C-alpha positions as CSV (number, residue, x, y, z in Angstrom):
1,X,181.0,-39.2,104.2
2,X,182.5,-38.0,107.5
3,X,181.2,-34.4,107.7
4,X,183.5,-33.7,110.7
5,X,186.6,-34.1,108.5
6,X,185.0,-31.9,105.8
7,X,184.5,-29.1,108.3
8,X,188.0,-29.2,109.8
9,X,189.9,-26.1,108.7
10,X,193.6,-25.4,108.8
11,X,195.4,-22.1,108.5
12,X,198.7,-22.0,106.5
13,X,200.4,-18.6,106.8
14,X,203.7,-18.4,104.9
15,X,206.5,-16.0,105.4
16,X,210.3,-15.5,105.2
17,X,212.7,-16.0,108.2
18,X,213.9,-12.6,109.3
19,X,217.6,-12.1,110.2
20,X,216.6,-11.0,113.8
21,X,215.0,-14.5,114.3
22,X,218.4,-16.3,113.9
23,X,221.0,-17.0,116.5
24,X,224.8,-16.9,116.5
25,X,224.8,-20.3,114.7
26,X,222.8,-18.9,111.8
27,X,219.7,-20.9,112.6
28,X,216.3,-19.8,113.9
29,X,216.4,-19.4,117.7
30,X,214.2,-22.1,119.2
31,X,211.8,-19.8,121.0
32,X,210.8,-18.1,117.7
33,X,208.9,-21.3,116.7
34,X,206.4,-20.5,119.5
35,X,205.9,-17.1,118.0
36,X,205.3,-18.7,114.7
37,X,202.7,-21.0,116.3
38,X,200.9,-18.0,117.6
39,X,200.8,-16.6,114.0
40,X,199.2,-19.8,112.8
41,X,196.8,-20.0,115.7
42,X,195.6,-16.4,115.4
43,X,195.3,-16.7,111.6
44,X,193.1,-19.8,112.1
45,X,190.9,-18.1,114.6
46,X,190.5,-15.1,112.3
47,X,189.5,-17.4,109.4
48,X,186.9,-18.9,111.7
49,X,185.5,-15.4,112.5
50,X,186.8,-15.2,116.1
51,X,189.7,-12.8,116.4
52,X,191.8,-12.6,119.6
53,X,190.9,-8.9,119.8
54,X,187.2,-9.6,119.8
55,X,187.5,-12.4,122.4
56,X,189.5,-10.0,124.7
57,X,186.9,-7.2,124.3
58,X,184.3,-9.7,125.4
59,X,186.3,-10.4,128.6
60,X,187.9,-13.8,127.5
61,X,191.6,-14.3,127.6
62,X,193.3,-17.4,126.1
63,X,196.6,-18.1,127.8
64,X,199.1,-20.8,126.8
65,X,199.1,-23.4,129.6
66,X,201.2,-26.0,127.9
67,X,203.5,-26.1,124.9
68,X,205.3,-29.0,123.3
69,X,207.6,-28.7,120.4
70,X,209.6,-31.3,118.5
71,X,212.5,-29.9,116.4
72,X,213.2,-31.9,113.3
73,X,215.4,-29.6,111.2
74,X,216.6,-26.0,111.5
75,X,215.3,-23.0,109.6
76,X,217.7,-20.3,108.4
77,X,217.6,-16.7,107.4
78,X,215.5,-16.0,104.3
79,X,214.0,-19.5,104.2
80,X,210.3,-19.5,103.2
81,X,208.4,-21.2,105.9
82,X,204.7,-22.3,106.3
83,X,203.0,-22.7,109.6
84,X,200.1,-25.1,109.3
85,X,197.7,-24.8,112.3
86,X,194.6,-26.7,113.3
87,X,192.3,-27.2,116.3
88,X,193.1,-30.6,117.8
89,X,190.8,-30.7,120.8
90,X,188.2,-28.5,122.5
91,X,187.1,-28.9,126.2
92,X,185.0,-26.8,128.5
93,X,188.0,-24.6,129.5
94,X,190.8,-25.4,127.1
95,X,191.6,-25.5,123.4
96,X,194.5,-27.6,122.0
97,X,196.1,-26.5,118.7
98,X,198.4,-28.6,116.5
99,X,201.1,-27.2,114.2
100,X,203.5,-28.3,111.6
101,X,206.1,-25.8,110.5
102,X,207.7,-26.6,107.1
103,X,210.4,-25.0,105.1
104,X,208.9,-24.4,101.6
105,X,212.0,-22.8,100.0
106,X,214.7,-23.6,99.3
107,X,213.5,-26.9,97.9
108,X,213.0,-29.6,98.7
109,X,210.3,-28.9,101.3
110,X,211.2,-30.1,104.8
111,X,209.4,-30.5,108.1
112,X,211.0,-28.3,110.7
113,X,208.9,-28.5,113.8
114,X,205.7,-30.3,115.0
115,X,204.0,-28.7,118.1
116,X,201.0,-28.4,120.2
117,X,199.8,-25.7,122.5
118,X,197.0,-26.0,125.0
119,X,195.3,-22.7,125.9
120,X,193.1,-22.1,128.9
121,X,190.2,-19.7,129.1
122,X,190.6,-16.9,131.7
123,X,188.4,-14.0,132.7
124,X,189.7,-10.4,132.7
125,X,191.1,-10.9,136.2
126,X,193.1,-14.0,135.2
127,X,190.8,-16.6,136.9
128,X,190.0,-19.8,134.9
129,X,186.5,-19.8,133.3
130,X,184.6,-21.9,130.9
131,X,184.7,-21.1,127.2
132,X,181.5,-19.4,125.9
133,X,179.1,-22.0,124.5
134,X,179.0,-20.4,121.0
135,X,182.8,-20.4,120.8
136,X,182.9,-24.0,121.9
137,X,180.5,-24.9,119.2
138,X,182.5,-23.0,116.6
139,X,185.8,-24.5,117.6
140,X,184.4,-28.1,117.8
141,X,183.0,-27.9,114.3
142,X,186.6,-27.5,113.1
143,X,188.4,-29.7,115.6
144,X,190.2,-32.9,114.8
145,X,188.7,-34.5,117.9
146,X,186.3,-33.2,120.6
């Protein structure tokens, strides 16, 4: 049995699209999907026991260095959406997260967006730094690849 696959964890927060997230065409404005990725990412870290607030108190900042999104279908006001988030890769200074955003309701379920974000570790002055060894170990235990 591959224990790496057993350890891998995914967060799946679900919520309704708010009216303020839609544009003049009645669909979710494209930049809001990045906000939703952040919701998935922070929920995942919280489930692993490493909240952003605790990381920042310890002097670590995680800044988005790269984001890639592929739009498959639009979300609309009051749709129920799910953001599935996982850790794709962990390196000494960066963590890459993967996402799949899906409309759950109205049925049938439909993939809306697939995305990745790469976050870089910074110190409290904004200079690049290595990730703490204990955090690297925690994240790698749940990553798709290392």
